[in-house]
C-alpha positions in Angstrom: -4.9 12.9 33.4 -1.3 12.9 32.1 0.6 9.6 32.5 3.3 9.3 35.1 7.0 9.1 34.2 7.1 5.4 35.1 4.1 4.7 32.9 5.6 6.5 29.9 8.9 4.5 30.4 7.0 1.2 30.5 5.0 2.1 27.4 8.2 3.2 25.6 10.0 0.0 26.4 6.9 -2.0 25.5 6.8 -0.3 22.1 10.4 -1.0 21.5 9.9 -4.7 22.3 7.0 -4.9 19.9 8.9 -3.2 17.1 11.9 -5.5 17.8 9.7 -8.6 17.7 8.2 -7.5 14.4 11.5 -6.6 12.7 14.0 -9.0 14.2 13.6 -11.5 11.4 14.8 -8.8 9.0 18.1 -8.8 10.7 18.8 -12.4 9.6 17.6 -11.6 6.1 20.0 -8.7 6.1 22.9 -10.9 7.2 22.0 -13.4 4.4 22.1 -10.6 1.8 25.7 -9.6 2.7 27.1 -13.1 3.1 29.5 -14.1 0.4 28.4 -17.8 0.8 25.5 -19.1 -1.3 23.7 -20.3 1.9 23.6 -18.5 5.2 25.5 -19.9 8.1 26.7 -18.4 11.4 29.2 -17.0 12.0 29.5 -15.4 8.6 33.0 -15.9 7.4 33.2 -13.5 4.6 31.0 -10.4 3.9 30.3 -9.1 0.5 27.9 -6.8 -1.3 28.2 -8.7 -4.6 24.6 -9.9 -4.4 23.4 -6.3 -4.5 25.6 -5.6 -7.5 24.1 -8.7 -9.2 20.6 -7.6 -8.4 21.2 -4.1 -9.8 22.7 -5.6 -13.0 20.2 -8.4 -13.5 17.8 -7.9 -16.4 15.4 -10.5 -14.8 15.3 -8.4 -11.6 14.7 -5.2 -13.6 11.8 -6.9 -15.4 10.3 -8.1 -12.1 10.6 -4.6 -10.6 9.1 -2.9 -13.6 6.1 -5.3 -13.6 5.5 -5.0 -9.9 5.9 -1.2 -10.1 3.5 -0.9 -13.0 0.9 -3.0 -11.2 1.3 -1.2 -7.9 1.2 2.3 -9.4 -1.9 1.6 -11.5 -3.7 0.0 -8.5 -2.8 3.0 -6.4 -4.1 5.6 -8.8 -7.3 3.8 -9.6 -7.9 2.8 -6.0 -7.6 6.4 -4.8 -10.0 7.6 -7.5 -12.5 4.9 -6.6 -12.0 5.5 -2.9 -12.6 9.2 -3.2 -16.0 8.9 -4.8 -16.8 5.7 -3.0 -16.1 7.3 0.4 -18.4 10.2 -0.4 -21.2 7.7 -1.2 -20.2 5.6 1.8 -20.1 8.2 4.5 -21.0 11.6 3.2 -24.4 11.5 1.4 -27.7 9.9 2.3 -29.3 7.9 -0.5 -31.7 5.0 -0.9 -29.2 2.1 -1.2 -26.5 3.5 1.0 -26.6 0.6 3.6 -26.5 -2.0 0.9 -23.6 -0.2 -0.8 -21.7 -0.1 2.5 -22.0 -3.8 2.9 -21.2 -4.8 -0.7 -18.1 -2.5 -1.0 -16.5 -4.2 2.0 -17.4 -7.7 1.2 -14.2 -8.6 -0.8 -12.0 -7.8 2.2 -13.4 -10.8 4.1 -12.7 -13.3 1.3 -9.5 -15.3 1.6 -7.2 -13.9 -1.1 -6.5 -17.4 -2.5 -10.2 -18.1 -3.0 -10.6 -14.6 -4.5 -7.7 -15.1 -6.8 -9.0 -18.5 -8.0 -12.5 -17.1 -8.6 -11.1 -14.2 -10.6 -8.9 -16.6 -12.7 -12.0 -18.8 -13.5 -13.9 -15.6 -14.4 -11.1 -14.4 -16.7 -11.0 -17.9 -18.4 -14.8 -17.9 -18.8 -14.6 -14.5 -20.6 -11.7 -15.7 -22.8 -9.2 -13.2 -21.3 -5.6 -14.4 -21.1 -4.1 -13.6 -17.7 -1.3 -11.0 -17.7 -0.1 -8.3 -15.4 -3.0 -6.2 -16.5 -5.5 -8.8 -15.1 -3.5 -8.7 -11.9 -4.3 -5.0 -11.7 -8.0 -5.9 -11.8 -7.6 -8.6 -9.2 -5.7 -6.3 -6.9 -8.3 -3.6 -7.3 -11.1 -6.0 -6.2 -9.4 -6.5 -2.9 -7.5 -3.2 -2.3 -10.1 -0.6 -3.6 -12.5 -1.5 -0.7 -9.7 -1.0 1.8 -8.8 2.4 0.3 -12.5 3.3 0.4 -12.8 2.4 4.0 -9.7 4.5 4.9 -11.0 7.6 3.1 -14.4 7.0 4.6 -13.0 7.4 8.1 -11.9 10.8 7.1 -15.2 11.6 5.3 -17.1 10.7 8.5 -15.4 13.7 10.3 -16.3 15.9 7.3 -18.6 18.8 8.5 -21.3 19.4 5.7 -21.8 22.9 7.1 -18.5 23.9 5.5 -19.8 23.2 2.0 -23.1 24.7 2.7 -21.5 27.9 4.0 -19.3 28.2 0.9 -22.4 27.6 -1.3 -24.3 30.3 0.6 -21.4 32.7 -0.1 -21.7 32.1 -3.9 -19.1 29.5 -4.5 -19.8 27.1 -7.4 -19.5 23.3 -7.2 -16.0 23.2 -8.7 -14.7 25.8 -6.2 -16.2 24.0 -3.3 -14.6 20.8 -4.4 -11.2 22.4 -5.0 -11.1 24.6 -1.9 -13.0 22.6 0.7 -13.8 18.9 -0.1 -10.5 17.9 -1.6 -8.2 19.5 1.0 -10.2 18.1 3.9 -10.1 14.6 2.4 -6.5 14.8 1.2 -4.9 13.2 4.3 -7.2 10.2 3.9 -6.4 10.0 0.2 -2.6 10.0 0.9 -3.1 7.3 3.5 -5.2 5.2 1.1 -2.6 5.7 -1.6 0.2 4.5 0.6 -1.8 1.4 1.7 -2.8 0.6 -1.8 0.7 0.8 -3.2 2.3 -1.3 -0.4 -0.5 -3.9 -0.4 -0.3 -4.3 -4.1 3.5 -4.3 -4.2 3.8 -7.2 -1.7 0.7 -9.1 -2.8 1.4 -12.7 -3.6 -1.9 -14.8 -3.6 -3.8 -12.6 -6.1 -0.8 -12.2 -8.3 -0.1 -15.9 -8.4 -3.5 -16.7 -9.9 -3.9 -13.7 -12.3 -0.5 -12.7 -13.8 -0.3 -15.6 -16.2 3.0 -15.7 -18.0 4.1 -12.5 -16.3 5.6 -12.5 -12.9 5.8 -10.0 -10.0 8.6 -9.8 -7.4 6.7 -11.7 -4.7 6.0 -14.6 -7.1 9.7 -14.8 -8.1 10.8 -14.7 -4.4 8.4 -17.5 -3.6 9.5 -19.6 -6.6 13.2 -19.2 -5.6 12.5 -20.2 -2.0 10.6 -23.3 -3.1 13.1 -24.5 -5.7 16.4 -23.1 -6.9 17.3 -20.9 -3.9 19.4 -17.9 -4.8 21.1 -15.3 -2.6 19.3 -12.7 -4.6 16.2 -13.7 -2.5 17.3 -12.0 0.8 18.9 -9.2 -1.2 15.7 -8.3 -3.1 13.8 -8.7 0.2 16.0 -6.1 1.9 15.9 -3.8 -1.1 12.1 -4.0 -1.2 11.7 -3.3 2.5 14.1 -0.3 2.2 12.2 1.0 -0.8 8.9 0.7 1.2 10.3 2.7 4.1 11.6 5.4 1.7 8.2 5.7 0.1 6.6 6.2 3.5 9.3 8.7 4.6 8.8 10.7 1.4 5.0 10.7 1.8 5.4 11.9 5.4 7.9 14.5 4.4 5.6 15.9 1.7 2.7 15.9 4.1 4.8 17.8 6.7 5.9 20.3 4.1 2.4 20.9 2.9 1.2 21.4 6.4 4.0 23.8 7.2 3.3 25.8 4.0 -0.4 26.0 4.9 0.4 27.2 8.4 2.8 29.7 7.0 0.3 31.1 4.6 -2.3 31.3 7.4 0.1 33.2 9.6 0.8 35.7 6.8 -2.9 36.3 6.2 
């Protein structure tokens, strides 16, 4: 039964209130990023965008962004590959140790990240591996790959095996079935998993703190500046990071919409 007009209005207002509650703190961060003063105070006497100019010109900020971006991109690509095959084993095929695999693959999600980061640091030290941003990639994968696998598995559970069987009965080989049926059907889940993996890795602090060694990611630098030696670049980089995350999501949604529109257009022509 469709909801009444009053119910829709109440739900809409409720949704706006929830969004406002979640994002209201960003407003104060935004004000701090455009205040000319070193420390935020209300009312703001002088507005300036000089902190954004300093952030764009700073070599330290550039190094932090490149390190964080390298970690996040590697984690995203590897997580999506692991999630694709892991989801097929998790939800698509029946095999002897499937139940055990389902439990083990999700186990890292339930560990506190600080405990997981400390355990990985001790493991790296035991193996004689010097922590760098590359070990941070491994640490992020331990926690993020299971999440990506779970996301793709949700899509895989709705996968109808009869589609592959029908294609095989019509003479399609394994590669054709994979390219024309399996991959397109799982693609929305893979895109979602990739977005989650990138954003979770980009903003991850606990695992990076223990496993980056002499290298430093953006969340680590922000935390260090908040604890000691506050700089107005902190809210500035915070806003830039949030805006960048929104842009990534918008680009992904736009690409998804264009692909869907193109597919519908081709179907209509056929």
